[in-house]
N, C-alpha and C positions, 0 to 999 in steps of 0.2 A: 335624318340626313344620311346620304349614301355613305357606305363604308367599304373599305377595301379597294382593290384594283381588279380589273378584268384579268382572268388567268391567261397564261400564254396561249392556250388552245381555244380562246374565245371564238375565233372565226369558225372553227369546227363545231363548237357547241351551238353557236347561233345558226349555222346552216342546218344542223340536225333538228333543232326546234322548228325552224321554218319548214323543213321537209315533213316533220310530224304533222304540221298544220295543213299540209296539202296545198300550200300556196294561198290559203284563206285565213283572214284574221280570226284568232281564237277568242277574242273578247266577247263575253256574254253579259256585259253590263258593268264591268269593272270601271269603265270610263264614264259611267252614268248616262249612257245613251240607249243601250239596247234592251235593258230591263229583262234579262233572262234569255233573250234570243241571240244567237250567234251573229256577229257582224257579217255582212255579205261582201265586204270589200276583198278583192283578190289582188295579189302581187302583180305589179307591172301592167295593170289594166287601168282604164280611165276611172277615176273616182266617181262613185254613184252619188255620194252625199257631200262632196266637196269639189273643188276645182283641181285640175291637174291629174297626175298619175299616182296610183297607190304604190307606196313603198312598204313592204312587209319588214318589220323590225322585231326585235326581241326585248321584252320588258322584264325587269326584275320586280316581282310583286312586292318584295320587302325593301326595294331600292338599295340593296347591298350587292355591289358589282361582283364581289367574290363568292356569293352564294349562288352557285350554278346548278342546284338540284332541279331536276325536271319539274317538280311541283312548284318551284318558285319562278319558273320562266313561262311566259306566254308569247306566242307570235302575235304581234298586234300591227294593224295598219298604222301609218304615220298619224292619222287623225286620232285614233283611239289612244295611241301611246302618248301623244302630246297632252291629251285631256287627262289621262291617268296620272301623268307626272306634273300636272298643273301646279299643285301646291308646292311641290319641290322646286319648280322653276321660280315661283314667286319668292320663296325663301332665299334661293341663290341670288336672285336679282337684288333683293333687299340687302343681303350681306355685301354684295359688290358695291352697291350705292353707299353703304356705311363705310366701307374701306376707302372709297374715294373721298367721302366727306371728311374723314379724319386724317387723310394723308397730308403730309407737309406740302404746302402749296408751291414751294420752290425746289423741292427735290423729289424725284420720282421714287416710288416704292417698288423695288424689284419684284415683289410678289404680284403686283398688279400688271406687270409687263414681262412675263417669263420669256426668256430667250433674248431680251433686249440687253445690249451691253452699253456701258457708259462711254466707251471709246468709239462707238459706232457713229 
């Protein structure tokens, strides 16, 4: 499961990693698609292997948001990043469903609705 929080300088770190990548996805199969070849998707260009426009993101290989060592970060297109984090997303969805399933039916659980106030 993800640990920690993004550091305060995350926007600068993210920008530096995306610049290191030269605007191209650095995935070489971590997402289980490219099998050792670098993904050809480029930031803000029409997607070649999906619909829409490519968004270059930065993935934490160990899923720990506070671990921002260069070797733990890869610039990934939105498709590769979503595929890479697929199991994590499934776990988070299952935990959310479990929280809702066990919540009191007549009283909202504040952790399920952060920022919502009872007097609103």
